[in-house]
C-alpha positions as CSV (number, residue, x, y, z in Angstrom):
1,M,-0.2,-0.1,0.1
2,D,1.6,3.6,-1.1
3,K,1.9,6.2,1.4
4,S,-1.4,8.0,0.1
5,S,-3.4,4.9,0.3
6,T,-1.8,4.7,4.1
7,V,-3.3,8.4,4.8
8,V,-6.8,7.3,3.4
9,K,-7.1,4.5,5.5
10,D,-5.7,5.9,8.4
11,D,-8.6,8.8,7.9
12,N,-11.2,5.9,7.5
13,D,-10.2,4.4,10.3
14,A,-10.5,7.5,12.4
15,R,-13.6,8.6,11.1
16,R,-15.4,5.2,11.4
17,A,-14.1,5.3,15.3
18,R,-15.6,9.0,15.8
19,I,-18.6,7.8,14.3
20,K,-18.9,4.9,16.8
21,S,-17.9,7.1,19.8
22,V,-20.9,9.8,18.8
23,C,-23.3,7.4,18.5
24,E,-22.7,5.6,21.9
25,R,-22.3,8.8,23.3
26,H,-25.8,9.9,22.0
27,R,-27.7,6.4,22.6
28,S,-30.4,8.3,24.3
29,Y,-31.2,9.9,20.9
30,L,-33.3,7.8,19.2
31,P,-33.5,9.7,15.7
32,L,-29.8,8.3,15.5
33,Q,-30.4,4.9,16.7
34,R,-33.7,3.5,15.2
35,P,-34.2,3.1,11.5
36,T,-36.4,5.3,9.2
37,P,-40.0,3.9,8.9
38,G,-39.4,3.0,5.3
39,I,-39.0,-1.0,4.6
40,G,-38.7,-1.0,1.1
41,V,-36.9,-1.5,-2.3
42,N,-36.9,0.8,-5.0
43,L,-36.6,-1.9,-8.0
44,P,-35.2,-1.0,-11.4
45,S,-38.2,-0.3,-13.8
46,P,-38.7,1.5,-16.8
47,S,-41.9,3.3,-16.0
48,R,-41.6,6.5,-13.9
49,R,-45.2,5.6,-12.2
50,T,-43.3,2.8,-10.7
51,V,-41.7,3.7,-7.1
52,Q,-41.7,1.6,-4.3
53,C,-39.6,3.8,-2.1
54,D,-38.5,7.5,-2.5
55,S,-35.2,8.6,-2.1
56,S,-35.5,9.6,1.8
57,Q,-36.7,6.2,2.7
58,C,-34.6,4.1,0.2
59,P,-31.1,6.3,0.2
60,L,-28.8,3.1,-0.6
61,F,-27.7,2.1,-4.1
62,V,-26.7,-1.2,-4.5
63,D,-24.7,-2.6,-6.8
64,D,-24.8,-6.4,-6.7
65,S,-22.3,-7.2,-9.1
66,R,-19.6,-5.2,-6.9
67,S,-21.3,-6.1,-3.4
68,L,-21.8,-2.5,-3.1
69,A,-24.3,-0.3,-0.9
70,F,-23.5,3.4,-1.3
71,C,-25.7,6.0,0.3
72,F,-26.5,8.6,-2.2
73,I,-26.3,12.1,-1.0
74,A,-27.8,15.0,-2.9
75,K,-25.3,17.8,-3.1
76,V,-22.5,15.6,-2.4
77,A,-20.8,14.6,-5.7
78,S,-23.9,12.8,-6.4
79,T,-24.2,13.9,-10.0
80,S,-20.7,13.0,-10.8
81,L,-20.9,9.3,-9.2
82,K,-23.8,8.8,-10.7
83,G,-22.2,9.4,-14.4
84,I,-19.9,6.9,-13.3
85,F,-21.7,4.1,-12.2
86,A,-24.8,4.6,-15.1
87,P,-22.5,3.0,-17.8
88,L,-21.7,0.4,-15.6
89,L,-25.1,-0.5,-14.4
90,N,-26.6,0.0,-18.1
91,V,-28.5,2.8,-17.1
92,T,-30.2,4.3,-20.2
93,V,-30.4,8.2,-19.9
94,D,-33.6,9.5,-21.0
95,G,-32.8,13.0,-22.0
96,N,-29.8,15.5,-21.9
97,G,-28.5,17.3,-18.6
98,T,-28.2,16.5,-15.0
99,D,-31.9,16.0,-14.4
100,A,-32.3,13.3,-17.2
101,L,-29.3,11.5,-15.3
102,H,-31.1,11.9,-11.9
103,W,-34.4,10.6,-13.2
104,S,-33.2,7.7,-15.2
105,F,-30.7,6.6,-12.4
106,R,-33.5,6.9,-9.7
107,Y,-35.6,4.4,-11.7
108,Q,-33.7,2.2,-13.1
109,T,-31.6,0.8,-10.2
110,L,-32.0,-0.8,-7.2
111,R,-32.2,1.0,-3.9
112,F,-33.1,-0.2,-0.3
113,G,-33.8,1.5,3.1
114,P,-31.1,1.0,5.7
115,R,-33.8,-1.6,7.6
116,T,-34.1,-4.0,4.3
117,L,-30.3,-4.1,4.0
118,L,-29.9,-5.1,7.2
119,Q,-32.6,-7.8,7.6
120,G,-31.6,-9.0,3.9
121,N,-28.9,-11.3,2.7
122,R,-27.0,-8.2,1.5
123,S,-25.7,-6.9,4.9
124,H,-22.4,-7.9,4.5
125,Y,-22.0,-5.5,1.7
126,T,-19.3,-2.9,1.3
127,K,-21.2,0.1,2.4
128,A,-19.8,3.5,1.6
129,L,-20.6,7.2,1.8
130,F,-19.3,10.5,1.2
131,V,-19.7,13.9,3.0
132,R,-19.3,17.4,2.9
133,H,-19.1,20.3,5.2
134,P,-23.0,20.6,6.2
135,F,-22.8,24.6,5.6
136,E,-21.1,24.2,1.7
137,R,-23.8,21.7,0.9
138,L,-26.7,24.1,2.2
139,V,-25.0,26.9,-0.1
140,S,-24.9,24.6,-2.7
141,T,-28.5,23.8,-2.7
142,Y,-29.2,27.5,-2.8
143,I,-27.6,28.4,-5.8
144,D,-28.4,25.2,-7.5
145,K,-32.2,25.4,-6.9
146,A,-33.1,28.7,-5.6
147,L,-30.7,31.4,-7.7
148,R,-31.4,29.6,-11.1
149,G,-34.8,31.3,-10.8
150,P,-38.4,29.9,-11.6
151,E,-38.1,29.2,-15.0
152,E,-34.9,26.6,-15.0
153,M,-36.1,25.5,-11.5
154,A,-39.9,25.3,-11.7
155,W,-40.4,22.4,-9.5
156,A,-38.5,23.7,-6.7
157,Y,-40.1,27.0,-7.0
158,K,-43.8,25.3,-6.7
159,L,-42.5,23.0,-4.2
160,H,-40.7,25.4,-1.4
161,W,-39.9,28.7,-2.7
162,Y,-43.1,30.4,-4.0
163,K,-43.8,29.5,0.0
164,I,-42.0,32.0,0.6
165,P,-43.5,35.5,1.1
166,G,-43.1,37.8,-1.8
167,V,-40.7,35.5,-4.2
168,Y,-44.0,34.6,-6.1
169,A,-45.8,38.4,-6.0
170,K,-41.8,39.6,-6.7
171,R,-41.0,36.9,-9.3
172,R,-37.5,37.0,-7.6
173,S,-35.3,34.3,-5.7
174,P,-35.1,34.2,-2.2
175,T,-32.5,35.8,-0.6
176,F,-30.1,33.6,1.3
177,S,-31.6,34.6,4.7
178,E,-34.9,33.7,3.4
179,F,-34.2,30.1,2.2
180,V,-32.2,29.6,5.6
181,E,-35.2,30.2,7.2
182,Y,-37.5,28.1,5.2
183,V,-34.6,25.3,6.1
184,L,-35.2,25.9,9.5
185,A,-39.0,25.7,9.4
186,T,-38.9,22.0,8.4
187,T,-37.9,18.9,10.5
188,A,-35.3,16.1,9.4
189,E,-38.6,14.2,8.9
190,N,-40.1,16.0,6.0
191,A,-36.6,18.3,4.7
192,D,-36.1,17.9,0.9
193,E,-33.2,15.4,-0.1
194,H,-31.4,18.4,-1.2
195,W,-30.8,19.2,2.5
196,Y,-31.8,16.3,4.8
197,P,-29.2,15.7,7.5
198,Y,-27.1,12.9,6.7
199,Y,-27.5,11.0,10.4
200,A,-31.0,10.7,9.1
201,L,-30.6,9.7,5.8
202,C,-27.6,7.3,6.0
203,Q,-28.2,6.4,9.4
204,P,-24.5,5.8,10.3
205,C,-25.6,4.6,14.0
206,L,-27.6,1.9,12.5
207,L,-25.2,0.7,9.4
208,D,-21.4,0.5,10.4
209,Y,-20.2,1.8,7.4
210,D,-16.8,0.8,5.8
211,F,-15.7,3.8,4.0
212,V,-16.4,7.1,5.3
213,G,-15.4,9.7,2.2
214,K,-15.2,13.4,2.3
215,L,-15.3,15.9,-0.6
216,E,-12.6,18.1,1.6
217,T,-9.9,15.0,0.7
218,A,-11.3,13.9,-2.6
219,G,-8.0,13.3,-4.5
220,R,-7.4,10.9,-1.9
221,D,-10.6,9.6,-1.2
222,F,-12.2,8.8,-4.1
223,P,-9.3,6.6,-5.9
224,L,-8.9,4.6,-2.7
225,F,-12.9,3.8,-2.4
226,F,-12.8,2.9,-6.3
227,S,-9.9,0.7,-6.0
228,L,-12.2,-1.0,-3.0
229,V,-15.0,-1.6,-5.4
230,D,-13.0,-2.6,-8.5
231,I,-13.9,0.0,-10.6
232,G,-10.6,1.5,-12.4
233,G,-10.1,4.8,-14.5
234,K,-12.8,6.1,-13.2
235,A,-11.6,7.9,-9.9
236,D,-8.8,10.2,-11.6
237,V,-11.5,12.2,-13.2
238,L,-13.7,12.5,-10.5
239,A,-11.0,13.1,-7.7
240,H,-9.5,16.3,-10.5
241,D,-13.1,17.7,-10.2
242,N,-13.3,18.0,-6.8
243,T,-9.9,17.8,-4.9
244,R,-9.5,21.8,-4.8
245,H,-12.7,22.0,-2.0
246,E,-14.7,22.6,-4.8
247,V,-18.0,20.9,-6.2
248,R,-19.9,22.1,-9.2
249,G,-18.4,25.6,-8.6
250,I,-19.5,25.8,-4.9
251,S,-16.0,26.5,-2.9
252,A,-15.8,27.6,1.1
253,T,-15.2,31.3,0.1
254,D,-18.8,31.3,-1.8
255,T,-20.2,29.8,1.5
256,E,-18.6,32.2,3.6
257,Y,-19.7,35.0,1.2
258,Y,-23.3,33.8,2.0
259,F,-23.3,33.2,5.8
260,K,-22.2,36.7,6.3
261,Q,-25.5,37.5,5.1
262,L,-26.7,35.5,8.3
263,S,-27.3,36.7,11.7
264,F,-25.5,35.2,14.6
265,H,-28.6,33.5,15.4
266,Q,-29.3,32.0,12.3
267,V,-25.7,30.4,12.2
268,M,-26.3,29.1,15.6
269,R,-29.8,27.7,14.6
270,L,-28.3,25.9,11.6
271,Y,-25.5,24.5,13.4
272,A,-28.1,23.3,16.2
273,W,-30.4,21.9,13.3
274,Y,-27.2,20.0,11.6
275,F,-25.7,19.1,14.8
276,Y,-25.3,15.5,14.6
277,D,-24.0,15.7,11.1
278,F,-21.2,18.0,12.8
279,E,-20.8,15.9,15.6
280,L,-20.6,12.7,13.4
281,F,-18.3,13.8,10.7
282,G,-16.5,16.2,12.7
283,Y,-16.7,19.5,11.1
284,D,-16.4,23.1,12.8
285,F,-19.0,25.6,12.4
286,R,-17.2,28.8,13.8
287,E,-15.5,30.1,10.8
288,Y,-18.9,30.8,9.5
289,L,-20.1,32.9,12.0
290,P,-20.3,36.3,11.2
């Protein structure tokens, strides 16, 4: 094993140990310890009308050929990863652009809920997930799903942003502060998948993940992950796209810019909302305080 792989293995061991420690320390917090209500399987289907389990209830993409269960998290390189796995799984992308990729992948791949995976014959599969700083993911969601405007993101405006006072009447995008207040008004149980907390989605206190990667160390983490699941020649491109702490043009600098628009109280409330994600994955929120 080369030096880079050794560093990633050490990182992964430390991350897994931290997760176990946090889960043990917060055993009394039931949402960390119990599985989501979904006992379901999303079976591959050519029909967009056939969905047995939605993304929040069945977040684990399963690749039987590689004995892999991967927890897909929106705004954590999910588009890049789906672009890599789609041809390997013979997913036919119906249309152009990222939305077409997401829809095609959703309906043509096998997905499980955590409880289903534990109770089935795939519990021994390699289980993996990638995360990023919760605040950077939130800014990425805001830029991608709100700032692009109602013409490009009609579904998001109809589902979310038009509920914010003044947005529909003035035909404008929500401010970042308004967006944050909207997020804070949701609970983990009814949050949109683009800001759904990691702990509630992937349930790391329930599933013992074998590999925990971070986008902040993508240049090291992606190559080792792909070597573990025997996918050669794909990691270099993905690592290069993400290794500078940037994903689809969203950087730490962008996050700092938007968080300067928030009050101290708003940042602290966001920290409380994502508290267990910060604890489980070892992120620090203090650099984003006003």
